[in-house]
C-alpha positions as CSV (number, residue, x, y, z in Angstrom):
1,M,18.8,56.4,-22.8
2,T,19.2,56.3,-19.1
3,P,19.4,53.4,-16.6
4,E,16.4,54.8,-14.8
5,T,14.1,54.5,-17.8
6,H,15.7,51.9,-20.1
7,V,16.7,48.2,-19.9
8,L,19.5,46.5,-21.7
9,L,18.8,43.2,-23.6
10,L,21.7,41.2,-24.9
11,D,22.0,38.3,-27.4
12,V,24.4,35.6,-26.3
13,D,26.1,33.9,-29.2
14,G,28.3,36.3,-31.2
15,V,27.9,39.0,-28.5
16,L,28.6,37.7,-25.0
17,I,30.0,34.3,-26.1
18,T,32.4,34.3,-29.0
19,P,34.1,31.0,-29.7
20,D,36.3,30.5,-32.7
21,D,33.8,27.8,-33.8
22,F,30.4,26.6,-32.6
23,Y,30.0,22.9,-32.0
24,G,26.7,22.9,-33.8
25,A,28.4,24.4,-36.8
26,K,31.0,21.7,-36.6
27,L,28.3,19.0,-36.6
28,F,26.6,20.8,-39.5
29,R,29.7,20.5,-41.6
30,E,30.0,16.8,-40.7
31,H,26.3,15.9,-40.9
32,P,24.5,18.6,-42.8
33,D,21.2,16.9,-43.6
34,L,20.9,15.3,-40.2
35,M,21.7,18.5,-38.3
36,R,19.3,20.5,-40.5
37,D,16.5,18.2,-39.5
38,F,17.5,18.1,-35.9
39,M,17.7,21.9,-35.5
40,G,14.4,22.3,-37.3
41,T,12.5,19.8,-35.2
42,S,14.1,18.6,-31.9
43,F,16.2,21.7,-31.1
44,H,13.3,24.0,-32.0
45,S,11.0,22.1,-29.7
46,A,13.5,22.3,-26.8
47,S,14.4,25.9,-27.4
48,T,10.7,26.9,-27.2
49,G,10.2,25.0,-24.0
50,R,8.2,22.1,-25.5
51,S,10.6,19.3,-24.7
52,D,13.9,18.5,-23.0
53,L,16.9,18.5,-25.4
54,L,18.5,15.6,-23.6
55,E,15.6,13.4,-24.6
56,H,16.4,14.0,-28.3
57,L,20.2,13.4,-28.1
58,P,20.3,9.6,-28.1
59,A,18.6,9.4,-31.5
60,L,20.9,12.1,-32.9
61,M,24.0,10.4,-31.5
62,A,22.9,7.0,-32.9
63,A,22.4,8.6,-36.3
64,M,25.9,10.1,-36.2
65,G,27.5,6.9,-35.0
66,H,28.3,8.3,-31.6
67,T,28.2,6.1,-28.5
68,G,28.2,7.0,-24.9
69,D,26.1,9.0,-22.5
70,P,24.0,11.9,-23.9
71,G,24.8,14.0,-20.9
72,D,28.6,13.6,-21.5
73,F,28.1,14.4,-25.2
74,Y,26.2,17.6,-24.5
75,R,28.7,18.7,-21.8
76,E,31.4,18.4,-24.5
77,W,29.3,20.5,-26.8
78,L,28.7,23.1,-24.2
79,E,32.4,23.3,-23.1
80,Y,33.5,23.6,-26.8
81,E,31.5,26.8,-27.0
82,N,32.4,28.2,-23.5
83,R,34.3,31.2,-24.7
84,P,33.1,34.4,-23.0
85,N,33.7,37.7,-24.7
86,V,35.6,39.1,-21.6
87,P,35.8,42.7,-22.8
88,M,32.1,42.7,-23.5
89,L,31.3,41.2,-20.1
90,D,33.4,44.0,-18.6
91,A,31.5,46.6,-20.4
92,V,28.2,45.2,-19.2
93,R,29.5,45.2,-15.6
94,E,30.3,48.9,-16.0
95,L,26.8,49.6,-17.2
96,R,25.3,47.7,-14.3
97,S,27.5,49.6,-11.9
98,A,25.9,52.7,-13.4
99,G,22.5,51.4,-12.6
100,W,21.5,49.6,-15.8
101,R,19.4,46.4,-15.6
102,A,20.7,43.8,-18.1
103,Y,19.0,40.7,-19.4
104,L,19.8,37.9,-21.8
105,A,17.6,37.9,-24.9
106,T,18.6,34.7,-26.6
107,N,17.4,31.6,-28.4
108,Q,18.4,28.8,-26.0
109,E,17.1,25.6,-24.4
110,A,17.2,25.0,-20.7
111,H,20.4,23.1,-20.2
112,R,22.6,25.5,-22.2
113,T,21.0,28.5,-20.5
114,R,22.0,27.1,-17.1
115,H,25.5,26.4,-18.4
116,L,25.8,30.0,-19.7
117,L,24.7,31.4,-16.4
118,Q,26.7,29.2,-14.1
119,E,29.7,28.1,-16.1
120,S,30.2,31.0,-18.5
121,G,29.7,33.6,-15.9
122,L,26.7,35.3,-17.4
123,Q,24.7,35.1,-14.2
124,G,27.2,37.6,-12.6
125,I,26.5,40.3,-15.2
126,T,22.8,40.0,-15.7
127,D,19.6,40.5,-13.8
128,G,17.8,37.6,-15.5
129,H,17.1,36.2,-18.9
130,F,14.5,35.9,-21.6
131,A,15.8,32.6,-23.1
132,S,13.4,31.4,-25.8
133,Y,12.6,28.2,-23.9
134,T,10.9,30.3,-21.1
135,V,9.3,32.8,-23.5
136,G,7.8,30.0,-25.7
137,H,8.9,31.7,-28.9
138,R,12.2,32.3,-30.7
139,K,13.7,35.4,-32.3
140,P,12.9,36.8,-34.8
141,T,9.2,35.9,-34.4
142,P,7.0,38.9,-33.5
143,E,5.7,36.8,-30.6
144,Y,9.1,36.7,-28.9
145,Y,9.5,40.5,-28.8
146,A,5.8,41.0,-27.8
147,E,6.1,38.6,-24.8
148,V,9.4,40.1,-23.6
149,T,7.9,43.6,-23.8
150,R,4.8,42.4,-21.9
151,Q,6.9,40.8,-19.1
152,L,9.1,43.8,-18.6
153,S,6.1,46.2,-18.6
154,L,8.0,49.0,-20.3
155,P,7.4,51.0,-23.5
156,P,9.1,49.0,-26.2
157,E,11.4,51.9,-27.2
158,H,12.9,51.6,-23.7
159,L,14.2,48.2,-24.4
160,V,17.8,48.6,-25.7
161,F,18.7,45.4,-27.6
162,W,22.0,44.2,-29.1
163,D,22.3,41.3,-31.4
164,D,24.8,40.2,-34.1
165,A,22.1,38.9,-36.4
166,A,20.6,41.6,-38.7
167,G,17.3,39.7,-39.0
168,N,16.8,39.7,-35.2
169,V,17.7,43.4,-35.0
170,Q,15.2,44.3,-37.8
171,A,12.4,42.3,-36.1
172,A,13.1,44.0,-32.8
173,R,12.9,47.4,-34.5
174,E,9.6,46.5,-36.0
175,A,8.5,45.6,-32.5
176,G,9.4,49.1,-31.4
177,W,12.6,48.2,-29.6
178,T,15.7,50.4,-29.7
179,A,17.8,47.8,-31.4
180,H,21.4,47.8,-32.5
181,L,23.5,45.4,-34.6
182,F,26.5,44.3,-32.6
183,T,29.7,44.7,-34.5
184,G,32.2,44.8,-31.6
185,V,32.8,46.0,-28.1
186,A,34.2,49.4,-29.2
187,D,30.9,50.3,-31.0
188,F,28.9,49.0,-28.1
189,R,30.8,51.1,-25.6
190,R,30.4,54.2,-27.8
191,V,26.7,53.8,-28.3
192,M,26.1,53.0,-24.6
193,G,28.1,56.0,-23.5
194,L,31.0,54.2,-21.8
């Protein structure tokens, strides 16, 4: 693997962002059936670019008994999870200084993607993103990996991918990517030659 021939693709949650708890997980504990339905319908639609998540939040909030502005509700959600994995961000900066191009490869909708880039600092360590809302597909569907490969115009084995979800890693390997299960920064640094 060399920065001249390969590109680094990074999952976000559990890799670059590592909060003690996710707001979505908290809501799942409080409202399991409601959140299961919301994630499978409204969030899926927004995270594949078919709708705007903020349009779906008033109904979710009403069903949960929440009042107030949907934008404020979502800002609270985003800030709750805004915990960058600083040692990992530092490692990615080192790789970029050595010439690597790095992109986010993540299941996200538009508003959180902007928040991750601007508020969590991910814009400063990446060359761009392949958030699912722009790709039109989510990991681990084969279509996600095929579309990212097409957009990068590189042999799939030159895409070096890190994700903390084994299913996403396996699907990436089946697509021909050089995929690694993220278990921590020390292992990442070792494999990437830092």
